[in-house]
C-alpha positions in Angstrom: 149.3 85.3 104.3 145.9 86.8 105.0 145.7 90.1 106.7 145.0 89.9 110.5 141.7 91.5 111.5 140.7 92.6 115.0 137.9 90.7 116.6 135.3 91.8 119.1 136.9 91.6 122.6 134.2 93.4 124.7 130.9 92.4 126.2 129.3 95.7 127.1 129.1 99.1 125.4 128.2 102.2 127.3 128.3 106.0 126.9 129.4 108.2 129.8 130.0 111.9 130.4 133.6 113.0 129.8 134.7 116.6 130.0 132.3 118.6 127.8 131.2 115.6 125.8 130.3 111.9 125.9 132.7 109.0 125.7 132.0 105.6 124.3 133.2 102.8 126.6 133.8 99.1 126.0 133.6 97.2 129.3 134.2 100.4 131.1 137.2 101.5 129.1 137.1 104.5 126.7 137.4 103.9 123.0 140.4 105.5 121.3 140.7 106.9 117.8 143.3 105.5 115.4 145.7 108.3 116.6 145.1 107.1 120.2 143.0 110.1 121.3 139.9 109.6 123.4 136.8 109.2 121.3 134.6 111.8 122.9 131.5 112.9 121.0 130.0 116.4 121.6 126.5 115.1 122.3 125.0 112.1 124.0 122.9 111.4 120.9 126.0 111.1 118.7 127.8 109.0 121.4 124.8 106.6 121.4 125.0 106.2 117.6 128.7 105.4 117.8 128.1 103.0 120.7 125.4 101.2 118.7 127.9 100.6 115.9 130.3 99.0 118.4 127.5 97.0 119.9 126.5 95.6 116.5 129.9 94.2 115.7 130.0 90.4 115.8 133.2 88.5 115.2 135.6 90.5 113.1 135.3 94.3 113.4 134.1 95.8 110.2 135.0 99.6 110.0 132.9 100.0 106.9 129.8 99.3 109.0 130.7 102.1 111.4 130.2 105.4 109.7 129.6 107.5 112.8 132.8 106.1 114.4 134.8 106.9 111.3 133.4 110.5 111.1 134.1 111.1 114.7 137.7 109.8 114.2 138.1 112.2 111.3 136.9 115.1 113.4 139.3 114.3 116.2 142.4 113.0 114.4 142.2 115.1 111.2 140.0 118.2 111.4 141.1 119.2 114.9 144.8 119.3 113.8 144.1 121.4 110.7 140.8 123.2 111.2 141.8 126.4 109.4 143.2 124.6 106.4 140.1 122.4 106.1 137.8 125.4 106.4 139.7 127.3 103.7 139.7 124.3 101.4 135.9 123.9 101.7 135.2 127.7 101.4 137.2 127.7 98.2 134.4 125.7 96.6 132.4 128.9 96.6 134.6 130.4 93.8 133.7 127.5 91.5 130.4 126.4 93.0 128.4 123.8 91.1 125.3 126.0 91.3 127.0 128.8 89.4 128.2 126.9 86.3 125.3 126.7 83.8 124.8 125.1 80.5 124.1 127.3 77.5 121.8 124.6 76.0 119.7 122.8 75.4 116.8 124.9 76.7 115.4 122.0 78.9 118.6 121.7 80.8 119.0 125.4 81.2 115.5 125.6 82.6 116.1 122.8 85.1 119.3 124.3 86.4 117.6 127.7 86.8 114.6 126.3 88.5 116.7 124.1 90.9 119.7 126.4 91.6 118.5 130.0 91.4 116.4 129.7 94.6 119.4 128.5 96.5 121.6 131.3 95.3 118.8 133.8 96.2 118.5 132.1 99.7 122.3 132.4 100.3 122.2 136.1 99.3 119.4 136.7 101.8 120.6 134.5 104.6 124.3 135.4 104.5 124.5 138.6 102.5 126.7 136.8 100.0 125.6 136.8 96.4 127.2 134.3 94.1 126.5 134.9 90.4 125.8 132.2 87.8 127.7 132.1 84.5 127.4 130.0 81.4 130.1 127.6 80.3 132.9 125.8 82.1 135.6 128.5 82.1 136.3 129.9 85.6 135.1 133.4 86.4 135.9 134.6 89.9 133.1 135.4 92.3 132.8 138.6 94.3 135.6 138.6 96.9 133.4 140.2 99.5 130.8 137.4 99.1 133.5 134.8 99.3 134.9 136.4 102.5 131.5 136.3 104.2 131.0 132.6 103.3 134.5 131.7 104.4 133.9 133.3 107.8 130.8 131.2 108.1 132.7 128.0 107.4 135.5 128.9 109.9 132.7 129.1 112.5 132.0 125.4 112.5 133.5 123.3 115.2 135.6 120.2 114.5 132.7 117.8 114.4 130.5 120.1 112.3 133.4 120.8 109.9 134.0 117.0 109.5 130.4 116.6 108.4 130.5 119.8 106.3 133.5 118.4 104.4 131.5 115.6 103.0 128.4 117.7 102.4 130.4 120.0 100.2 132.9 117.6 98.6 130.2 115.1 97.6 127.8 117.7 96.2 130.4 119.9 94.6 128.7 123.0 96.1 129.5 125.2 99.1 125.9 126.6 98.9 124.3 123.2 99.0 126.5 122.3 101.9 125.4 125.4 103.8 121.8 124.8 102.9 122.1 121.3 104.5 123.5 122.7 107.7 120.8 125.4 107.9 118.0 122.9 107.2 117.0 124.9 104.0 115.6 121.7 102.5 115.6 117.9 103.3 119.0 116.3 102.6 117.6 114.0 99.9 116.2 117.0 98.1 119.5 118.8 98.3 121.3 115.7 97.0 118.9 115.6 94.0 119.7 119.2 93.2 123.4 118.4 93.0 122.6 115.8 90.3 120.5 117.9 87.9 123.1 117.5 85.1 123.4 113.7 85.6 119.6 113.3 85.6 119.4 115.2 82.4 121.9 112.9 80.8 120.0 109.9 82.0 116.8 111.2 80.5 118.5 111.6 77.2 120.6 108.5 77.0 119.3 106.1 79.6 120.8 105.0 82.9 124.2 103.5 83.5 124.1 100.8 86.1 127.7 101.3 87.3 127.2 105.1 87.5 124.0 104.6 89.4 125.7 102.3 91.9 128.5 104.9 92.5 125.9 107.7 92.9 124.0 105.6 95.4 127.1 105.2 97.6 127.8 108.9 97.4 124.2 109.7 98.3 124.3 107.4 101.3 127.5 109.3 102.5 125.8 112.7 101.9 122.8 111.7 104.0 125.1 110.4 106.7 127.0 113.6 106.8 123.8 115.6 107.1 122.8 113.4 110.1 126.2 113.6 111.7 126.1 117.4 111.5 122.7 117.5 113.2 123.8 115.1 116.0 126.9 117.2 116.7 124.7 120.1 117.8 
């Protein structure tokens, strides 16, 4: 038996003020999250993006074509219920940040990593007063606890919607610093994504591209860029 799929049942999609945010309405009735909470976005701009996704549905509802809706659902149903735990999990990336683990060769890769990643570590030290130190090899070496505490406090300061976006910025890039750089507008999101893939690009230069790996990377890049936009629309 084929799985039943919900079909479009509404004619009109609107956004309307609700509390401190903006609700998305289908024929005047508010949209609910999967956990049956009201889907209320923090800004009108975000609510409009979500509404546009619902308005674009034709026939069977396709959740994969609704990234803003899915991110808002995650912020409300998942992050809100465990904000501190999510923040701690993401802050922990700082102790094993991608930008800190450097190759010991060849010289070309070492130079690329230094050129791409050192400026971001310097920026974080200046911006937050938290210096993370690079090291060679793959063995874990703890970072300065005081620096990690500063960065952890920063992450805990994000609200539920910001933290939902930040989750993907960090998890997809493998770097707390890259995620923070995105939230601060340190560089355009596509540039930050490219910096997260210095090692992969080096391998491609040496051995050629792998079509399957490229396709997977493209999906991840799209998600990273979406997370960056979701974060900006939440403010």
